[in-house]
N, C-alpha and C positions, 0 to 999 in steps of 0.2 A: 502492499499500501504505500501510496506518496502523500503527501501533504502539501499542498503548493497554496499561494496565495490566488483568491479569486480574481479574474479578470471582467471587463465589461462583457466580454463575448460570453460569460458563463449566467448571464443575468436571466436566460430562458429557463436553466436549468434551476436555476436557485429561488426563481417563482415557481415550479413544479413543485418542489421541494418543502417549500412554504405552504403550499395546498396541502399536503401531505401529513405535515403538523398540524395542520388548522383540522384535518378531517379527525386527527388522530385526538386530537382535545378537544374536541366539539360533545363529545361525551361528559366530559368534566363542565363544561360552560354550556348552559341551555340557553346564553344571551349572543352567542355567535350568532354571526347571521349565516341564514341558510343558503346564500351565494355571495361571493365577491367580499369574502371576507379577506384581508391583507393583514398583515404584522409588521411587516418592514420595509424601508426604504432603500433597496437594495443600491439602486445608481449610488446613494449618499455615501452608503457605508462602504462600500466597493473602492470608492476615490477619496476618502477621508483619510487624511494624515492621522486623526484622532480614534481608527478602526483598522483592525486587520481580520479581514474576512479568508477564510480558509477552506480548501477544497479539499477531499477526498478522493483520490483517483485508485481503482483495482489495480490490476496487474495488467491487464486489457487497454486500460486507458477509461473507462467507463467513469463517470462521477458517480459514486454512491454517498457521499456525504457532505456536511458542511457543519459552520457555524463560526460565531463572531465574536469577537471583544470589543466594546466600544469605550473610549476613556470619559468619563463625567464627571461633573462638578460634583461632590457630595454634599448632604448637607450641612449647614453651620455649625450644626452642634456634634458631627464627627470629628474625631481628632484627625483623622485623613482628609487632605483638601479634596482629591481624586479619587475614583475607583476605575475598576473594570467590570463594565455588565456585559455577562455573557449571554447569548440569545441566537437562536435558532441552529439550538442543537439537534443535528436530525444525521440517522444513519440509516439507510435503506435497510430494509427488514432481513433481505440476505445475509446483510454483512453483520448484523447484530449479535454481541455474546462474543465478538474479538478483542474487546477493548479497544475500539476506535475512539469512542466519547474521552476515556480516560487521555490517550495520546493527543487527540485533539484539544482538549482542555489544558493538556500540561505546554504544549508548542503556542497557545492563546496566553497562557499567564506566564509564558517564559518574553515573549514579545512584550507584555503588558511590563514585567519587570523592567526590559531595556528603556522602558519610556518610565520608569521609577514610581510605577503603580503596583501596592501590594495586597492592596483590600478587594474582593471580588465579590458580585453581587448577581443573583439569575434569578429568576421567577419560575416556579413549577407550581400545577394544579394540586391542590389537595385531593386525594385519590388516586394520585396517579403514582402509584405505590413504586412500581420500575423504576420509575427515573428519581423518585427522591432518595431509593437505596441507593441508585449507583452515583449521586451527585454525596450523599452520606458518606462512600466508600472513599472517596476524593475529600473529604475533610468540609464539605460544607455544612451549615447547620442551620435547622428553622429560625430564623430570626424574627420575623414581623408575620401577621396574619392579615389578609387582606379579609374582610368582610364585607358583603352587601344585603341590601335588602330591594326588594322587586316591589311596589305598590300596585 
């Protein structure tokens, strides 16, 4: 497997992977639009100096995964001024269980550390136990619970 920076020419594949994520997360959030739901601005992320978007290629050159880290300003109450926000963590179903998310997050955090960032956040749906377990194995801990009310 090869991890490489995303290119603008990868945008169609990134958009497809985003839709795979949307479909996988739909059972955890009834408020996701039934069609046309998008999460990310890939044009901005791929071109930004404050983000690193990586693609995972298999041995045949097929793109089988992606993820990004974006450097963001932290809340004034935090000890750190900036943090890395991890998003779009996706691996094709046929490639899961091979440690690719671990490798991907390791590369993204290495890039971030080179930018002087050592604190990281990500979002995961409550109930998405397999994702929560994977992130906990990497040292992530629950920090804040978002709550919502539909009237």
